[in-house]
N, C-alpha and C positions, 0 to 999 in steps of 0.2 A: 504494500500500500504506500502510495507516495505521501511525502510529508506535506502538511497543510491541507490535506483533503478532508472535507467535512462530509460525513455520511448521514443522510436523513432517511428515515423510514416513514411510510405513510401511516396516518392515524387510523385507528380502528373506527369502524362505522358508528359504534355506539357512544363515542366520546364527543361531548360538546364543551366548548370553551365558554365559561361564564365570566364576563368582564365586570359585572355589577352595574353596568350602565343601563338606564331605563330604555326600553325599546321605543323607537320613534313612533310605533303604531299606537302605544298606550298614551292616552291624553294626560298631560301634566295638570295637577290640580291648580286652580287659580290661587295666586299668592294671597289674596284676601281670605279665602277659605282656610288656607294653611295657617295664617296668622290668627284667626279667630278660633278654630276648632282643632288645629293641628293636622298632622298627616294621618292620624289614627283616631277617628271620632269616638269610637267605643272607649278607648283608653282615656281620652280627654273627659268623657262623661263620667267615668268612674272617679277620676281625680277631682272633678267638680263636686260630686256627691260626698266624697270623703272630706274635702275642704269645708263644705257647708256644715256637715255634721260635726266636725272638729270645732269650728268656730261657734256653733250653737252651744255645744256642751261647755266649752271653755268660758264663754261670756255669760252663760246662764247659771252655771254651777261652781265655777272655779274663780274667775276674775269678774268682779262687778265694776263696770265703768261708772265713775262718779264725776260730778262737776262740783268743785269747791265753791261754796257760797257763804261769804262772810270773812271777817278779818281776824278771827280768833287764833289762827295758826301763822299769821304773818310774823316775820318775813320768810319763814321756812317754806310756807305754801300760801300763795296769793289767791284772792277771790277770782273766780272765773277759770282757774286752771282745771284741766282734765287729768284724771289719774285712774288707777284701778285698785280695788281692794282684793287681796288674796284670801279667799275663804278657807284655804287649806293650810294656811301658815301655822295654825296651832293644833294640828293633828298629833304631832309628836311631842310638843312641849307647850308650856303655858306662856302667856305674854311676859315679856321681859321689860325691866325698867328702861325707858328711853324709846320703846316702840311707839310708832304712830299708828293708832288703831281707829277703826270705824265702830261707833257705838250705836246700836239700835235704840230709838227712843221708846218705842211702844212694845208691850207684850204681844206675843202672837195672838191673833183673834180678838184684839182689844177694840177694833173698829177704827183705830188711828192709822194714818198712812205709813205703811212699813218701809216705804222708799226713802223716808227722811231719816238721816243718820247724822250724828256728830262725828267730827274727826278731831281726835285729841291725842295727847301724848301720855303714856303711862309713866307716873313718877312714884306711886306707892304700890307695894305688893301686899298680898294677903297677910294679915297679922301685924302689919307695920302701922305706925302713927305718922301722920303727915301734918305739919304745921308751917305757917308762914310768919316770918319776923323781919320787919324792915325790907320787905320785898324779896326775901330769900326763902327758898323751900328747905325745910328740915325733915329728915326721915329718922324717926326714933331719936330725936334730939341732935343729930349730926347734920351739918349743912350739906346740901346736895349740889354737886358740881353740874351746872347746866350751861354748857357753852353755846347752846342754840338760842338762849334768851338775849335779844339785842336791844329791847326797849326797857327803860327804867321802870321800876315798880315800887310801890310803897305798901304792899299788902301786909296785913297783920291778922293772923287768925289762930285761935287756940288749936291744940292737937286734935285731929280726927283719926279714930282708929278704924282700920279696914278689917272687915270680917274675914272668915276663912276662905270665902269664894269671891272676895271683893278686891277691886283695884281702884286706886285713886288716879283719875285722869284730869288733865288740865291742858289748855292751849298754850302756845308759845308766846302769844302776844298778851302780856300782862300789864299793858299800859293803862287799861281801863280799871275802874273801881272793882274790888273783889265781888261785890254783890251783883254787878252787871255781867260778870263772866260766868258762863255755864261750865261748871267743873264739879268734881266730887267723886263719891264712891259709885262704882258700877259693878253689877254682878257679872261673873264670867260668861254666863249664857247670853248677855246682852252685847258682848264683843263679837262683832260679825267677822272681822279679820284684820289683817295687817296691811298697811299701805304698801303697794307693790313697788313704786318708784319713789 
């Protein structure tokens, strides 16, 4: 056999070469259809159903979207902001000092609007006493470090003891008189969840 000679044998009749290129006889889908429903409509439909179901479950049972209305948490959270409350935050542990929580106003089946909730910060835990002296919070007689307080405060209030299932909650904006500020002890079952962001 001479050098440089290339020998080729014929392909068998049953062999077809697949280049992966779409046949020119098959119509190409319109670009708008591909953009809206994709190349595989059944797969796209399944994805849409899963996405809608996931969003429904998440925003109905896990994260509650809220709009902040009022100045009691300024400057940490301003009126008009949108946020979410995580209802699953306290499945494994109880609320902690410093947590910003959503507190339900009404008892279930009380006839009051259940969608109205307060957003407050937990400062007192079950069994602790909470007092205010010259604008400073005291827990069991010791001053509480609260770096989130930005406005001056002159609150004075005698110690209040939290029960075994009670938490003391208060807003970050303490510039208003003590009697005007919604704060105090709440039962654990009135705490809906923890602020998500």
